[in-house]
N, C-alpha and C positions, 0 to 999 in steps of 0.2 A: 653488430651488437644491437639488440633491441632494448629499448628502455621501457620501463613500466609506465603506463599512462598515469597522469596526475589526476587527482579528484576533479579538477576543472575539465580536463580532457574527457573523462568518463561522463560527467554531467552534460557537457556540451553535446557529445555524441548521442547520449540517451535522448535528449530533447530534439535534436535536429533529425534523427532517424525517424521520429514520430511526427515530424512536420511542425513542431512547437518552436516558436521563435524564442531564442535564449536571452530574454531580458535579464538585467542585473539581478532582480529579485527572484525570478524563476531559476536562474543559474545558481544562486546562493542556496535556495531550498533544494534543488536537485543535487548539489554537492553533499548535503546532509543525508539525502536519501540513497544515492548510488555512488558517491565519491570513492568509497573503499571497495567497490565491486561486490558488496554483500547485499542481500535482500533485507528490507526493513518492514516492520509493522509499526505504524505511528498513528497517533491521534493528531488532530490539528493543534491541540494544546501542547503536546510533547514536541512537535516540530517547531512550533513558535518558540518554546523555551530553549530548544537547542540552537536556533538561529540567534536569539537574543543573547545567549551565553557566549557566542563567538563574535558578537558585535555586528551581526547583520541587521540592518534597519528595515524590518518588515512588520507590518501590523498583523494582528490576528485575523482581521478580515481578508487581508491579502493572502495569508496562508490558506484560509478556507477556499478562496477563489482559485488559488493556484492548484490546490489538491483536486478541486473539481475539474479544472482544465486538464490536469494530468490524467485523471480518470477518463474524461471524454476523449482524450487522444489515445487511450489504450495503454498508457504507461503504468497505470496502477489499477488495482481493483479495490472497491469499498466493501468492507465486511461490517455488517451491523450486528451489534450484540445488544440484547435486551430491547430491541426496537428503537433505541434512541442514541446509543453510543456507537459512533463510527470509528473504525480503524481503517487505515489505508495501507495496502500491501503492494510492494514493488514486484512481487512474484505474481505474474498474471496468468500462470498456468493453473488449470483446475486442480485444487488440492484442499483437503480439510484443514481445520484449525483447532487448536486447543485454546480455550479461554481460561486463564488461571484466575479464579475468583478472588483469591487472597491478595494478589498484586494488580488485578485488573489489566493483565497483559495478554497479548495474543501471540501465539507461536504456531509454526507449521506442525501439522500432524503427518505421520507417514502415509502418503497417498496409497502406497502399494498394499497397505493393510486394510483399507476401506473397501468394502464390497456392498454395493447397493444392487439388490437383485430385482427389484420391481418398484416402479414409481406409480402413483395413481394416475389415471387418465386425466388429461387437462380438460376443463369444462369446454363445452361447445364454443367455438369461435376464439379459442385461445390455444397457445402452444407453450410448452415449457422452454423458457429462455436459459435457465441455469438452475443448478441445485447447489445451495451453500450448506456446508456442514460445519457447525461449530460445536465442539464437544467441551462442555463445561467441566472444569476440574476443581476439586477442593483437596487441599493437602490434609493427610491424616495426622 
């Protein structure tokens, strides 16, 4: 009989497989991000609020620093909207996003429907590192 992994088990595995030391605060935030096995799009503020609501004692600065560490370790990707608002995605595979203007939320868009047939040449001395696609939506 196999048992379903607990949120703590999932979070611990997620961190240790990337070589990130599972401190108490990192583990608490990781449980919010991957504890149920689903992908998340969060802002630092929304993750801070979720942690606060469950009694986890972390500061907003710690949340920002932890999200940065998770991105640096390859656990998450940062998606910037409007040049200033950052969302953090636990799905690190290349895929486009929908940005819902009315709710300021980010969701995955179907990657199989996106076709990019040609990109401009990179300037001399540069190479394209990645292409981020954010499709802004407004409800009718």
